[in-house]
C-alpha positions in Angstrom: 17.0 -7.3 -10.6 16.2 -8.7 -14.2 13.5 -7.2 -15.4 14.3 -9.0 -18.4 12.4 -11.4 -20.5 11.5 -14.1 -18.7 12.7 -16.7 -22.0 16.3 -15.7 -21.5 16.6 -15.9 -17.6 19.4 -18.8 -18.3 21.5 -16.1 -19.8 21.2 -14.4 -16.9 23.5 -17.0 -14.3 26.2 -16.9 -16.9 26.7 -14.1 -17.3 26.9 -13.0 -13.4 29.0 -15.7 -13.5 31.6 -14.3 -16.2 31.1 -11.0 -14.2 31.6 -13.1 -10.3 29.3 -11.7 -8.9 28.3 -13.2 -5.7 24.9 -10.7 -4.6 21.9 -12.4 -4.6 19.6 -11.7 -7.8 15.7 -12.2 -8.7 14.3 -12.4 -12.5 11.2 -11.7 -13.5 8.5 -14.3 -14.4 5.5 -14.7 -16.7 3.0 -11.8 -16.2 2.3 -8.3 -14.8 5.5 -6.4 -15.3 4.2 -3.6 -13.7 3.7 -5.8 -9.7 7.5 -6.5 -10.7 8.4 -2.9 -11.6 6.4 -2.2 -8.3 7.3 -4.8 -5.9 10.7 -3.7 -6.4 10.1 -0.1 -5.6 6.8 1.7 -6.7 9.1 4.5 -7.4 10.2 3.1 -10.5 9.3 3.5 -13.7 11.5 0.7 -14.9 13.2 2.6 -16.9 17.1 0.5 -16.8 20.0 1.0 -16.2 19.5 1.8 -12.4 21.5 1.7 -9.6 20.5 1.9 -6.3 23.0 2.5 -3.1 22.9 0.8 0.1 24.3 1.6 3.5 26.2 -1.3 5.6 23.6 -2.5 7.2 21.5 -2.8 3.6 19.5 0.4 4.2 18.4 2.0 0.2 20.7 4.9 0.6 19.9 8.4 -1.4 18.3 8.4 -4.8 18.8 5.8 -7.4 21.1 6.6 -10.2 18.8 6.4 -13.5 21.5 6.5 -16.2 25.1 5.1 -16.4 27.0 6.9 -15.1 30.7 7.7 -15.4 33.4 6.0 -12.6 33.7 9.6 -11.4 29.9 10.1 -10.4 29.8 6.9 -9.0 33.0 7.6 -7.4 31.6 10.9 -5.9 28.4 9.4 -4.7 30.1 5.6 -3.3 33.2 7.8 -1.6 30.8 9.4 1.1 29.4 6.1 2.2 32.3 4.5 2.5 33.2 6.8 5.1 31.1 6.9 6.8 31.2 4.9 10.5 30.2 1.7 10.3 
């Protein structure tokens, strides 16, 4: 999800392509920023970066990570999820 200004949307697809990202992404349209944020997550303040984790079925897991995470912290959060049975 990009909360960048709509005028910069032309930069999003090239960035994601360079990162080899294949997931669905959303960018906000002109208008009420808060409405966009609340449509995504009513508990989100709009602070970035934020990381949401999802289980294998696409359901949210745990609380969002609200600041940049070290690899060790992210791995410690994700690895137990990967060990869960399908």
